[in-house]
C-alpha positions in Angstrom: -0.3 -0.1 0.0 1.3 3.5 -0.7 0.6 6.1 1.1 1.3 9.9 -0.3 3.8 12.2 1.3 1.4 14.4 2.6 -0.6 11.6 4.3 2.5 10.1 6.0 3.2 13.5 7.5 -0.1 13.8 9.0 -0.1 10.4 10.1 3.2 10.7 12.2 1.6 14.1 13.2 -1.5 12.6 14.7 0.6 9.9 16.3 3.0 12.1 17.7 0.2 14.2 19.2 -1.4 10.9 20.5 1.7 10.3 22.2 2.2 13.7 23.7 -1.3 13.8 25.1 -1.0 10.4 26.7 2.4 11.7 28.4 0.9 14.8 29.7 -2.1 12.6 31.4 0.4 10.1 32.6 3.0 12.7 34.2 0.0 14.3 35.9 -1.3 11.2 37.1 1.7 9.2 38.3 4.3 12.3 39.1 2.1 14.9 40.4 -0.5 12.5 42.6 -3.5 13.6 40.4 -6.0 10.6 41.3 -9.5 10.2 41.0 -11.2 11.7 43.9 -12.1 9.5 47.0 -10.8 6.0 47.5 -11.3 2.5 47.3 -13.1 1.8 50.3 -16.3 0.2 50.1 -19.1 0.0 52.6 -22.7 -1.3 52.9 -24.9 1.6 52.0 -27.9 0.0 54.3 -25.4 -0.1 57.2 -24.0 3.0 57.0 -25.0 3.8 60.6 -23.6 1.1 62.4 -20.2 1.3 60.5 -17.2 2.9 61.7 -16.4 5.6 61.3 -19.8 6.8 60.1 -21.3 5.4 63.4 -20.0 8.5 65.1 -20.3 11.3 62.7 -18.4 14.6 63.5 -15.0 16.2 64.3 -12.4 14.3 65.5 -9.2 15.1 66.4 -6.2 12.5 65.0 -3.0 14.3 66.4 -2.1 17.9 67.1 -2.1 19.2 63.4 -4.6 16.9 62.1 -8.4 16.5 62.2 -10.9 13.9 60.8 -14.3 15.0 59.7 -16.9 12.3 59.0 -20.0 13.2 57.4 -23.3 11.4 56.2 -24.8 12.5 53.4 -28.9 11.4 52.9 -31.6 13.2 51.4 -31.8 16.2 51.9 -28.7 17.3 54.5 -25.5 16.2 56.0 -25.1 14.6 59.3 -23.6 16.3 61.3 -25.6 19.7 60.6 -22.8 21.9 62.3 -18.7 21.3 61.8 -16.5 23.3 63.4 -12.8 23.0 62.8 -9.6 25.3 63.4 -7.8 27.0 60.9 -4.2 26.2 59.7 -4.6 22.6 60.3 -4.8 19.5 58.0 -8.8 18.5 57.7 -9.6 15.1 56.5 -13.3 14.7 55.1 -14.5 11.2 55.2 -18.0 11.2 53.1 -20.5 8.9 52.1 -24.0 8.2 51.2 -26.9 6.5 52.6 -29.2 6.6 49.9 -28.5 8.2 46.6 -25.6 10.3 44.7 -24.9 13.5 46.3 -21.9 15.6 45.9 -20.1 17.5 48.9 -18.4 20.7 47.5 -17.0 23.9 49.4 -16.7 26.5 46.9 -13.7 28.4 46.6 -11.9 25.3 47.7 -10.4 22.5 46.3 -12.9 20.2 48.1 -15.2 18.7 45.5 -16.2 15.1 45.8 -18.9 12.7 44.6 -20.8 10.9 47.4 -21.9 7.5 46.0 -23.6 4.9 48.1 -21.3 2.2 49.6 -18.2 4.3 48.5 -16.0 6.2 51.2 -14.6 9.3 49.6 -12.0 11.3 51.4 -10.2 14.5 50.5 -7.6 16.5 52.5 -7.7 20.4 53.1 -6.4 23.2 55.2 -8.4 26.3 55.8 -5.8 29.0 55.9 -8.1 31.9 57.3 -11.0 31.3 59.8 -15.1 32.0 58.3 -17.7 30.5 57.4 -18.0 28.0 54.5 -21.2 26.9 52.8 -21.2 23.1 52.1 -23.4 22.3 48.7 -24.9 18.9 47.2 -24.2 19.7 43.0 -25.7 16.5 42.4 -29.8 16.4 41.9 -31.0 14.2 44.5 -34.8 14.5 44.4 -37.4 17.0 45.4 -36.0 18.5 48.5 -32.4 19.0 47.0 -32.2 22.7 46.7 -32.6 22.4 51.0 -29.2 20.4 50.8 -26.8 22.6 52.6 -24.8 23.3 55.6 -22.1 24.9 56.9 -18.3 24.5 58.1 -17.3 27.2 60.7 -13.6 27.4 60.7 -12.4 28.9 63.8 -8.8 30.6 64.9 -7.2 28.0 67.3 
């Protein structure tokens, strides 16, 4: 089979661009730690209320500089409804859903997770400044979806 000179050039160009694209994605995924949000941990969505750590939702201090916030999403809210964490400390958000797909989003931060029943999602974030931050659900979860929000209060330690 004979290929014209320009066909060969465009074929080589297309293959090179594909290699560059896959190389960029590979570098970002493996060397810069960019992975899908959440983890691979699974739980039974029917037993969220009796499965650790979701049997005791709230803020828990892990060590001097780290806090864990365990949250259950359900139609149409989050539990616990009041969250207070210190500024300047690493916060580990652990979230799961009891019923349908929700999201856990804190606008103007890098915290944005899908909350899928049976899957435990985890995100680490450090709030630099004190203030009150809104937590929203961006996934339509039913007729009361617009009521699904809460706030996280970041306080000076």
